[in-house]
N, C-alpha and C positions, 0 to 999 in steps of 0.2 A: 371697301371694293368688294363685291360681293359676288357668290356663284350659286346656281340653283342648278341641282343634279337632274331635274325633270326635263322629260322632252317637251319642250314648247310647241303648240299646235302650228302647222306651218300655213301660213296664208298669204296670199298678196293683200288683203285688205290691209293691213299695217304698213304696206310698203309704200315709198314715196310715190306720189302721183308722177303721172307722165306731164301733167300741165307744171308741178314743181320743177322737175328736172328739165325741162325746156325752158322755162326762166330763170334757172341757174345757168344753163348753157349761154342762155343770150346775153346775161350779165358778164359773163367773160369773155365772150368775144368782145363786147365794147369795152370792158375793163382792159383787154389785149389790144385793141386794134385802132380804138380811136386816140391813145395816146401814142400807139406808134405812128399814127397817121396815114397809114397805108394798109392795106390789104394784103400786098406784097412782102410780107414779113416770115420767111420759111419756120424760123425758130418758133415764132407765136403758133404756126399751126400745128407744129410737131409737138409741143408743149401740151396744145389744147386734146389734141390726139391721145397722146399719151394718159392725160389726165383723166379724160373718159374711158377708155379702156379699163384702167385701175378702178375706176369709179364702178365699172361694170362687175368687174371680178369681185371688187368688195360687198356689192349689194346682193349676188348670187351666194356670196361665202355668208353674211349674215343671216340672209333669207333660210338658209340650209340647217343653220346653227343656233341662232340666237334672235329670230323674226321679231318677238314682242320689242326689241331695241329700236325698231323704227317708230314705233308709238311713241316710246319713253325719250325719244330724240328729238321729235319733233317740236317740242317747244320747253320752256322753262316749268319745271313742276310746280306745285303746291309745295310749300316749305322751303323753297329757294331763298338763300340768304340775300338780301341786298346787295350786300359787297359783292359777292362772286356774280349778280345778275350783271354788275356793273364790269367785274374783270373779264368773263366769260362774252359778253358784247365787244369789249377793247381786243380781245383776242381774236375774234371773228375779222374784226376791223382789219387789224396789223396783218393777219393772214391773206386778206384780200387786198391790203396796199403792195404787196410783192407783183402782182401781175402789174398796174400802171407804173409804178417805177422801174420794175425791167423793162416793159415796151417804150416808155421816155428814151431808157437809157440806151438799148441795144437796137431796137426799132426804128426809132427819130434823131436823136443826138449823138447816138455812139460816143459816149462818155468813157465808157470802160472796156474798148472791144477785146472780146475773150475768143481763145481759138478753140475748136470745136470739140478738143479732148476735154476742156473743161464742162463742154455743156453735156458730152457722153455722160462724162462722171455726176453730172446734177441728175442725167436720166438715171442713173443706177443708186442715187442716192433717195431719189425722190420715189422710184418704185420700192425701196427697202422700207423707206418710212412709211408710205402708204399701207402696204401689206401688213408691218409690224402693227401699225395703228389698228387695221382691220383683224388681227389675230388677237389683239386684248379687246376688243369690241366683242369679236366671238365667244368667248369664254366666259364673260363678265355683263349678266344680266341687268345690273345695275351702273352699266356705263352712261351714265344720263348726262348732257350738257353743263349741268351745275351741279354744286357739293350740298346735299342734304341727307341726313340718316331716314333710310328711306323704309320707316317701319310699317308702310302700307304696303311694302314688297318684300317683306321680308328678308331683312338687310343682315347680310352675313359676311363675313371675312371670306375673301379669295385669295388662296396661294397655290394655284396650278396655271400652267401655260407658263407666259412671261412674269406674272406675277409671283413665279419662284423663285425668279432671279434679282427682280427688282419691284420696287413699289408702285412706281406709277410709269408702267409701259406706256400707256396714252400719251403722256407729254414728252416721255423719251423721243418715242418715235414722231410725234408731231415736229418737234423741232429737225430731225432728220429730214421729213416730209419737205419744210418748209426752206431748210438751205439747197435741199436737191431742187425744188421749183426756183428757188433764185439763179442758180446755176445754170439750170436747164434755159432759162430765157436769155444766158448769156450775159449776164448782169451781175455786177459787185457791186453796184449802189442797190440793189434790191435785197442785199444781206443787212441795209440799214434797218428796216422793219422786222427783218429777223431776229437781229442783236435787242431789239425793243421787246419784241416778243419772248425772247429768253428770259429776259427781265420780269417780264408780267407773270409767265409761268412757274418761274422760281419762288414768287412771291404767293402765288396762289399755293403752288407746292405745300408751300409751309402754313398755310391758311386752312387746306384743306386735311393736312395730316391732325393739326389742331382739333378740327372739328369732328375728326374720326377717333380720334383719341378720347374726346371727351364723350360721344355718345354712341360708338359702335362696339359692342360685346367682343373681346378677343381681337382687337386691332393693336392693342398696345403689346400684346404677346407676339403677335405677327411681326410689328416692326423688331423683336428681339431676334426673332427667326431670320427675316429677309431684313440685312443691313441697310444695303443701299437704295437710294430714291431713284435716282436716272442712270447712273452709269457704275457700273460695279468695280469697286475698288477706286472709284475716285470720290461719288457724292448719291 
C-alpha cells in the first residue's frame, strides 16, 4: 500500500465515462428487478437510490483527492498475478450476486421477510462501508483492483488515514458494505454470497501480504507497527 504526497493534476479525463456509469446502472436495474419479477419493489428502488448517491459522493471525493485512481482502477494492470486476476474477478461476481439473491428473496419469494429496522440498519452499514472504502482509496494512489508491486508508479508503504489503524481497510470496509447491501435489500439469503466473499477476501489478504512482504520495501516494518489486518484487536 502506498501514498504519494504530491498533488495530482485534477482532470475529468480519467473519470469514469457517462456511458460506463449508465451501463452499470442498467445492469443493476436488471439484476434487481428481473429476479424480483416486478418494478413495484420499494426496497429495490431505495437501495438503488442510496447506492447511486454514495457513488456520486465517492466520485467527487476521489476526483478531488486522488483523480489518477480512476485510470489505475479501470482495468487489471500489467504485472498482475494470474491467481489474483481470478480472485479479483470472483470478488466482483460475489458482490454482484448479492443483488439478484436479495431480489429473489425479498422481491419475489419472500423466503426471509425482514422488518424495516433491519433494512435501515443495512442502509447505515452500507453507507459506512462505502464511505470507509472511499476514504481508503482517497489516501492511496496505488489502490488498484489487483495486487502487484507497482515499480512503474513509485510504490511505497502507506501508513496514513485508515492505514494507520489497520493494514487492509479496503477489504474490511468492502465487507461492511456487502453486509449492509444484503440487509438493505431485506434479505438474509443475500448474506450467503457475502459469507463466500469474506472467505475469498481472507485468502486474498494473506496472498497480498505475502507479495508485499516479498517485494515492497518497508512493508515488513509496517506490519510490525500496525498489527491488525481488518479489525483492531481481532485480526
